[in-house]
C-alpha positions in Angstrom: 65.9 45.6 -46.2 66.5 47.6 -42.9 69.6 45.8 -41.7 71.2 46.0 -45.2 70.5 49.7 -45.3 72.2 50.1 -41.9 75.2 48.1 -43.1 75.6 50.1 -46.4 75.1 53.4 -44.5 77.8 52.4 -42.0 80.2 51.6 -44.9 79.5 55.0 -46.5 79.9 57.0 -43.3 82.6 54.9 -41.7 85.0 57.7 -40.8 82.2 59.8 -39.2 81.0 56.8 -37.2 84.5 56.0 -36.0 85.1 59.7 -35.1 81.9 59.8 -33.0 82.6 56.5 -31.3 86.1 57.5 -30.4 84.9 60.7 -28.9 82.3 58.8 -26.8 84.9 56.3 -25.7 87.2 59.0 -24.6 84.6 60.6 -22.4 83.5 57.2 -21.1 87.0 56.4 -20.0 87.5 59.8 -18.6 84.5 59.4 -16.3 85.4 55.9 -15.3 89.0 56.8 -14.4 87.8 59.9 -12.6 85.6 57.9 -10.4 88.1 55.1 -9.7 90.0 55.2 -6.5 93.4 55.2 -8.2 96.6 56.1 -6.4 97.4 58.9 -8.7 97.4 62.5 -7.7 94.6 64.7 -9.1 97.2 66.8 -10.9 98.7 63.7 -12.6 95.3 62.3 -13.6 94.4 65.7 -15.1 97.7 65.6 -17.0 96.8 62.2 -18.6 93.4 63.5 -19.4 94.8 66.5 -21.2 97.2 64.3 -23.2 94.4 61.8 -24.1 92.1 64.7 -25.0 94.7 66.1 -27.4 95.4 62.7 -29.0 91.8 61.7 -29.5 90.9 65.2 -30.8 93.8 65.0 -33.3 92.8 61.4 -34.4 89.2 62.5 -34.8 90.2 65.5 -37.0 92.4 63.2 -39.1 89.5 60.8 -39.6 87.1 63.5 -40.6 89.6 64.8 -43.1 90.2 61.3 -44.5 93.9 61.0 -43.4 93.9 57.5 -42.0 97.7 57.2 -41.7 97.9 60.1 -39.3 94.9 58.9 -37.4 96.5 55.5 -36.9 99.6 57.3 -35.6 97.6 59.1 -33.0 95.8 56.0 -31.9 99.2 54.3 -31.5 100.2 57.1 -29.2 96.9 56.6 -27.3 97.8 52.9 -26.9 101.3 53.7 -25.6 99.7 56.1 -23.1 97.1 53.7 -21.8 97.2 50.0 -22.8 94.1 49.2 -20.9 91.8 51.1 -23.2 90.3 48.2 -25.2 88.2 50.4 -27.4 91.3 52.2 -28.7 92.6 48.8 -29.9 89.3 48.1 -31.7 89.4 51.6 -33.4 93.0 51.0 -34.4 92.3 47.5 -35.8 89.4 48.9 -37.7 91.5 51.6 -39.2 94.3 49.2 -40.2 91.6 47.0 -41.9 90.0 50.0 -43.8 93.5 51.1 -44.7 94.4 47.7 -46.3 96.9 46.8 -43.6 95.2 43.5 -43.0 98.0 41.7 -41.2 98.3 44.5 -38.6 94.5 44.4 -38.0 94.6 40.6 -37.6 97.5 40.9 -35.1 95.6 43.4 -33.0 92.4 41.5 -32.9 94.2 38.2 -32.1 96.0 39.9 -29.2 92.6 41.0 -27.8 91.1 37.5 -28.1 94.2 36.1 -26.2 93.7 38.4 -23.2 92.6 36.9 -19.9 91.2 40.1 -18.4 88.4 40.9 -20.9 84.7 40.2 -20.8 83.1 37.5 -23.1 81.2 40.2 -25.0 84.6 42.0 -25.7 86.1 38.7 -26.8 83.1 38.1 -29.1 83.5 41.5 -30.6 87.2 40.9 -31.2 86.4 37.5 -32.8 83.9 39.2 -35.1 86.5 41.9 -36.0 89.0 39.2 -36.8 86.5 37.5 -39.1 86.0 40.8 -40.9 89.8 41.1 -41.2 90.1 37.7 -42.9 87.1 38.6 -45.1 88.5 41.9 -46.2 91.9 40.3 -46.8 90.5 37.6 -49.1 91.2 34.7 -46.7 87.8 33.1 -47.5 88.3 29.9 -45.6 89.6 31.6 -42.5 86.8 34.2 -42.7 84.1 31.5 -42.9 85.6 29.5 -40.0 85.9 32.6 -37.8 82.4 33.8 -38.6 81.1 30.3 -37.7 83.0 30.5 -34.4 81.2 33.8 -33.7 77.8 32.0 -34.3 78.8 29.2 -32.0 78.9 31.8 -29.2 75.9 33.8 -30.3 73.6 32.6 -33.1 71.7 35.9 -33.3 74.5 37.8 -35.1 72.5 39.0 -38.1 75.4 40.8 -39.8 77.6 37.7 -39.4 75.0 35.5 -41.0 74.6 37.9 -43.8 78.4 37.9 -44.4 78.3 34.1 -44.6 75.4 34.3 -47.1 77.4 36.7 -49.2 80.5 34.6 -49.2 78.7 31.4 -50.1 76.8 33.1 -52.9 80.0 34.6 -54.2 81.7 31.2 -54.5 78.6 29.5 -55.8 78.1 27.1 -52.8 74.3 27.1 -53.1 73.7 24.5 -50.5 75.4 26.5 -47.8 74.0 29.8 -49.2 70.5 28.3 -48.8 71.2 27.1 -45.2 72.4 30.5 -44.1 69.6 32.4 -45.9 67.1 30.3 -44.0 69.0 31.1 -40.8 68.9 34.8 -41.7 65.2 34.7 -42.2 64.8 33.4 -38.7 66.9 36.0 -36.9 66.0 39.0 -39.1 62.8 40.8 -39.8 63.4 41.1 -43.6 61.7 38.5 -45.8 64.3 36.3 -47.5 61.9 34.4 -49.8 62.8 36.1 -53.0 66.5 35.6 -52.5 66.1 31.9 -51.4 64.1 31.3 -54.5 67.0 32.7 -56.6 69.5 30.4 -54.7 67.3 27.4 -55.4 67.1 28.4 -59.1 70.9 28.4 -59.2 71.0 24.9 -57.8 68.4 23.9 -60.3 70.4 25.4 -63.2 73.4 23.3 -62.2 71.2 20.2 -62.5 69.8 21.3 -65.8 73.3 21.8 -67.3 74.2 18.3 -66.2 71.1 16.9 -68.0 69.3 16.0 -64.8 66.0 17.5 -65.9 63.8 15.7 -63.5 65.9 16.7 -60.5 66.0 20.2 -61.9 62.2 20.4 -62.1 61.9 19.2 -58.5 64.4 21.8 -57.2 62.6 24.4 -59.2 59.3 23.5 -57.5 61.0 24.3 -54.2 62.1 27.7 -55.6 58.5 28.5 -56.5 57.3 27.6 -53.1 59.4 30.5 -51.7 58.7 33.0 -54.5 57.9 33.0 -58.3 61.1 34.9 -59.2 61.8 35.9 -62.8 64.8 33.6 -63.0 62.6 30.7 -61.7 60.0 31.3 -64.4 62.7 31.5 -67.2 64.2 28.1 -66.0 60.7 26.6 -65.9 60.3 27.8 -69.6 63.4 25.8 -70.5 62.0 22.7 -68.7 58.7 23.0 -70.6 60.7 23.1 -73.9 62.6 20.0 -72.8 59.4 18.3 -71.9 57.7 19.4 -75.1 54.9 21.2 -73.3 54.5 24.0 -75.9 51.1 25.3 -74.7 52.5 25.6 -71.1 55.6 27.3 -72.5 53.6 29.8 -74.5 51.3 30.6 -71.6 54.3 31.2 -69.3 56.1 33.3 -71.8 53.1 35.6 -72.2 52.8 35.8 -68.4 56.4 36.8 -68.1 56.2 39.4 -70.9 53.1 41.0 -69.4 54.6 41.1 -65.8 58.1 42.0 -66.8 58.3 43.3 -70.3 61.8 44.8 -69.7 63.2 41.3 -69.3 62.1 40.2 -72.8 65.7 40.4 -74.2 67.0 38.5 -71.1 64.4 35.7 -71.6 65.5 34.7 -75.1 69.2 35.1 -74.3 68.7 32.7 -71.4 66.7 30.3 -73.4 69.6 29.9 -75.9 71.8 28.5 -73.2 71.8 24.7 -73.6 74.7 22.3 -73.2 75.6 21.1 -76.7 76.4 17.6 -75.3 73.1 17.0 -73.7 70.4 14.7 -75.1 67.3 16.3 -76.7 69.4 19.2 -78.0 67.8 19.2 -81.5 64.3 18.8 -80.1 64.9 21.7 -77.6 66.0 24.2 -80.3 63.3 23.1 -82.6 60.7 23.9 -79.9 62.5 27.1 -79.0 62.1 28.2 -82.7 58.4 27.6 -82.4 58.3 29.7 -79.2 60.1 32.5 -81.0 57.6 32.4 -83.8 54.8 32.6 -81.3 56.4 35.7 -79.8 56.9 37.4 -83.1 53.2 36.7 -84.0 51.8 38.2 -80.7 49.4 41.1 -81.2 49.2 43.0 -78.0 49.1 46.8 -78.0 50.4 47.1 -74.4 53.4 44.9 -75.1 54.2 46.8 -78.3 54.7 50.0 -76.1 57.7 48.4 -74.4 61.1 49.2 -75.9 62.4 45.8 -74.7 59.7 43.9 -76.5 60.5 45.8 -79.7 64.2 45.2 -79.3 63.7 41.5 -78.8 61.5 41.2 -81.9 64.1 43.2 -83.9 66.9 40.9 -82.9 65.0 37.7 -83.5 64.0 39.0 -87.0 67.6 39.9 -87.8 68.7 36.4 -86.6 66.3 35.0 -89.1 67.7 37.3 -91.9 64.4 39.1 -92.1 65.9 42.6 -92.2 63.0 44.0 -94.2 60.5 42.9 -91.5 62.8 44.3 -88.8 63.0 47.6 -90.6 59.3 48.0 -91.0 58.6 47.2 -87.4 61.3 49.5 -86.0 60.6 52.3 -88.5 57.0 52.6 -87.3 58.1 52.4 -83.7 60.7 55.1 -84.1 58.3 57.5 -85.7 55.8 57.0 -82.9 58.3 57.0 -80.0 61.9 57.4 -80.9 63.1 58.1 -77.3 65.3 55.0 -76.9 69.0 55.5 -77.7 69.5 51.7 -77.8 66.8 51.3 -80.4 68.3 54.2 -82.3 71.5 52.2 -82.6 69.5 49.2 -83.9 67.7 51.5 -86.3 70.9 52.9 -87.7 72.2 49.3 -88.2 69.1 48.3 -90.1 69.1 51.4 -92.2 72.6 50.5 -93.3 71.7 46.9 -94.0 68.7 47.9 -96.2 70.8 50.4 -98.1 69.4 53.6 -96.6 72.9 55.0 -95.8 72.1 58.7 -96.0 69.3 58.3 -93.5 71.6 56.2 -91.3 74.2 59.0 -91.3 71.6 61.6 -90.3 70.4 59.5 -87.3 74.1 58.7 -86.4 74.9 62.4 -86.1 71.8 63.0 -84.0 72.7 60.1 -81.7 76.3 61.2 -81.3 75.1 64.7 -80.3 73.1 63.2 -77.5 75.6 60.6 -76.4 76.1 60.4 -72.6 78.8 58.8 -70.5 78.0 55.0 -70.4 77.6 52.6 -73.3 77.0 49.5 -71.1 73.7 47.8 -71.7 72.7 46.9 -68.1 73.0 48.5 -64.7 72.1 47.7 -61.1 69.2 49.8 -59.8 70.6 49.7 -56.3 74.3 50.6 -56.7 74.7 51.6 -60.4 77.0 48.7 -61.3 77.4 48.6 -65.1 77.8 45.5 -67.3 77.1 44.2 -70.8 76.4 40.8 -69.2 73.1 39.6 -67.7 73.3 39.3 -64.0 70.5 38.2 -61.5 72.7 38.9 -58.5 74.7 42.2 -58.7 78.5 41.5 -58.4 79.0 44.8 -56.6 76.2 45.2 -54.0 75.1 41.5 -54.0 71.4 42.3 -54.3 69.2 40.0 -56.4 67.1 40.9 -59.4 68.1 44.6 -59.5 69.3 44.5 -63.1 67.9 47.2 -65.4 68.3 47.8 -69.2 69.9 51.0 -70.2 67.7 52.7 -72.8 69.6 55.9 -72.8 73.3 55.7 -73.5 
């Protein structure tokens, strides 16, 4: 996603970018002022230039060293020296925002918007910066309103549309999230089909939890028209179980396991989610039990190479109090593979449960010797966010379907 890459790169190198921009702004204004027919003597103009040069050089050095407070102080000096330098106000407002001084940033950008002697493009930039201030400060309603004001002036603001997508997805307003993802797909070059599919799945999930199974199935069909995402297929599995379409459910489960074996554990955890107050509850869990038996009885050498498939089988067997079967399955797998720390933990648990405590102690010592830093089960492949919970949309970087299972702890 090119525009997302640029946004993330900009965040990571914000200080460097600001430093370069300020330097360019300084030279720009120097050239402009040099060419203007101002009524100042050459000596006086050179004096201002020297002072500005020293101020911007100091501010740039402070930015590079990460000292935002001193950089802000220098920019305030620049504003006192020349209050017509609009870019200085933008730089100062951006610094206040990044430094957590949201009210000051808002005040600066509002003052720019209220000016009569600025161009419409400058006013639009100030409005966008104000929206970012509200966003950073947690004023969600004001941020949304201001971002929308920007789009009323120019609808091709890709970063603004993305910000609205992020906000609506954060608060779970899936109707609005859908609308702005559609808008983003029209102005941007990146394909939004996968994400739109996830959004429609979230809408369908809400209907499922309310027992509106027919409406859920219809919404889910729309999701598949955009992309057959993993979350869409799992929800379709649940619909098949509600409808009693067991052959369809088995076929879809096998398809999912072959395409995405690492999601095996997620699939059955997701299938367990069913509102206790809904009708068909007993029928649903009875059919789910049949689907689990089908999974446990699958004979597929390729699937059996996947740690996630093995882990899912082990957990299902343990849930059914079939510890002996779980031990036999995992014992064979550990002897042939044995490179998954997560499965080592399961192996140690089973050894204790079947009375093989000495062997369990031996494997525990080996595991502790190799223990690394994180014990969380899942992580985001894009930003590294760690969690024990299943997430289809990363809470940190907001990307969809980036979850990975941690086999090494």
